[in-house]
C-alpha positions as CSV (number, residue, x, y, z in Angstrom):
1,X,39.5,162.7,161.5
2,X,39.2,161.3,158.1
3,X,42.6,162.0,157.5
4,X,43.7,160.4,161.0
5,X,42.0,157.5,160.5
6,X,44.0,157.1,157.0
7,X,47.6,157.5,158.3
8,X,46.8,154.9,161.0
9,X,45.0,152.2,158.4
10,X,48.5,153.3,156.0
11,X,50.4,152.3,158.9
12,X,49.1,149.1,159.9
13,X,48.9,148.4,155.5
14,X,52.6,149.4,154.9
15,X,53.5,146.5,158.3
16,X,51.6,144.2,155.8
17,X,53.0,145.1,152.7
18,X,56.5,144.5,154.4
19,X,55.9,141.1,155.8
20,X,54.4,139.9,152.6
21,X,57.6,141.5,151.2
22,X,59.3,138.8,153.2
23,X,57.0,136.2,152.1
24,X,57.5,137.1,148.7
25,X,61.7,136.8,149.4
26,X,61.2,133.5,151.3
27,X,59.2,132.1,148.5
28,X,62.1,132.6,146.6
29,X,65.0,131.4,147.9
30,X,62.4,128.4,148.7
31,X,61.8,127.7,145.5
32,X,65.6,128.1,144.6
33,X,66.9,125.5,146.9
34,X,63.9,123.8,146.1
35,X,65.5,123.6,142.1
36,X,68.8,122.9,143.4
37,X,68.3,120.3,146.1
38,X,66.3,118.0,143.5
39,X,68.1,118.6,140.1
40,X,72.0,118.3,141.6
41,X,71.4,116.2,144.2
42,X,67.7,114.3,143.4
43,X,66.7,115.4,147.1
44,X,63.5,117.3,146.8
45,X,62.2,119.3,150.1
46,X,58.7,118.1,151.2
47,X,58.0,121.4,152.6
48,X,59.4,123.4,149.9
49,X,55.9,122.9,148.0
50,X,52.7,123.4,151.1
51,X,54.8,126.7,152.6
52,X,55.1,128.2,148.7
53,X,51.2,128.0,149.5
54,X,50.9,128.9,152.1
55,X,52.9,132.2,151.7
56,X,51.3,133.2,148.0
57,X,47.8,133.2,150.5
58,X,49.5,135.4,152.8
59,X,51.4,138.2,150.5
60,X,48.2,138.3,148.7
61,X,46.0,138.6,152.2
62,X,48.6,141.0,153.4
63,X,49.4,143.4,150.7
64,X,45.7,143.5,148.8
65,X,45.1,146.6,151.4
66,X,48.3,148.6,150.9
67,X,47.8,148.0,147.1
68,X,44.1,149.5,146.9
69,X,45.0,153.0,148.5
70,X,48.2,153.3,146.1
71,X,45.4,152.4,142.9
72,X,47.3,149.3,141.8
73,X,44.5,147.1,141.2
74,X,44.0,146.5,137.9
75,X,41.2,148.8,136.6
76,X,39.1,148.7,133.2
77,X,39.0,152.6,133.0
78,X,36.9,152.7,129.3
79,X,33.8,153.9,131.1
80,X,34.9,156.1,133.4
81,X,37.1,158.0,131.3
82,X,34.4,158.5,128.9
83,X,32.3,160.4,132.4
84,X,32.1,163.7,133.9
85,X,33.3,164.1,137.0
86,X,29.6,163.9,138.8
87,X,29.3,160.6,137.4
88,X,32.6,159.4,138.2
89,X,32.2,159.8,141.5
90,X,28.6,158.5,141.8
91,X,30.1,155.6,139.8
92,X,33.1,155.5,142.5
93,X,30.7,155.9,145.4
94,X,28.8,152.6,144.5
95,X,32.0,150.8,143.7
96,X,33.3,152.1,146.7
97,X,30.4,150.5,149.0
98,X,30.3,147.4,147.7
99,X,33.4,146.6,148.1
100,X,33.2,147.0,151.2
101,X,30.0,144.8,151.5
102,X,31.9,142.2,150.0
103,X,34.8,142.1,151.8
104,X,32.8,143.1,155.3
105,X,31.3,139.4,154.2
106,X,34.5,137.5,153.8
107,X,36.0,138.9,156.8
108,X,32.9,137.7,158.7
109,X,33.0,134.5,156.8
110,X,36.6,134.1,157.1
111,X,36.3,134.4,160.9
112,X,33.7,131.2,161.0
113,X,35.5,129.2,159.0
114,X,39.0,129.8,161.0
115,X,37.1,130.0,164.4
116,X,35.8,126.4,163.6
117,X,38.8,125.7,162.1
118,X,40.6,125.8,165.7
119,X,37.8,124.4,168.0
120,X,37.6,121.7,165.8
121,X,41.4,120.9,166.0
122,X,41.1,120.7,162.4
123,X,44.7,119.8,160.5
124,X,45.6,119.8,156.7
125,X,46.3,116.8,155.3
126,X,49.8,117.3,154.0
127,X,53.1,116.0,155.3
128,X,53.7,118.7,158.1
129,X,50.3,118.7,159.1
130,X,50.1,122.3,159.6
131,X,46.8,123.6,162.0
132,X,43.9,124.8,159.0
133,X,43.6,127.8,161.4
134,X,46.6,129.2,161.0
135,X,46.6,128.9,157.3
136,X,42.9,130.7,157.1
137,X,43.3,133.4,159.8
138,X,45.2,135.5,157.7
139,X,41.5,136.4,155.2
140,X,39.5,137.9,158.0
141,X,42.7,139.8,158.7
142,X,43.5,140.9,155.6
143,X,39.7,140.9,154.5
144,X,39.4,143.7,157.3
145,X,41.7,145.6,156.4
146,X,40.5,145.9,153.4
147,X,37.3,146.7,154.0
148,X,38.2,149.1,156.5
149,X,40.3,150.7,153.1
150,X,36.5,150.5,151.1
151,X,34.8,152.0,154.1
152,X,38.0,155.0,153.2
153,X,37.5,155.4,150.5
154,X,33.6,155.7,150.9
155,X,34.4,158.0,152.9
156,X,36.4,160.6,151.3
157,X,34.3,160.6,148.3
158,X,31.7,161.7,150.7
159,X,33.2,164.1,152.0
160,X,34.6,165.8,148.2
161,X,38.0,163.7,147.5
162,X,37.5,163.9,143.9
163,X,37.4,160.1,142.8
164,X,40.5,157.8,142.0
165,X,41.4,157.8,138.2
166,X,41.8,153.8,138.7
167,X,39.7,151.8,140.9
């Protein structure tokens, strides 16, 4: 059951990571385009900075769960390397539980903020006047996925999986 959940979650994470990758390609292209337009033609594009900001937000929240699955987040293992397997497991359980709680709370408040922005029809007061709820929508989606990843990690540790080297 746990492995089926992991496969399902991994498929979603990979899809989101691919969307984040497209965002990175867009970001690189947009910044290069802006540099050319500004440098060669003295015609800066007002939309590039705004869409770059949005792309950075989307890239972060769409890719973070996949990165967690791969153990790619920065970690300080000076303490955990000095511990035996039993203590590493306990620490990983506590870490996973705390991260699950934090990401679940973040998901909840991000949902409230996104729904509130949509209900009130708030727009970003910028050149493009983008609806705020579209900008915020990725936060509850990415946070929920990360929360599910931490729940899976916690349950896998309880089932006897070895604690990951990088937490």
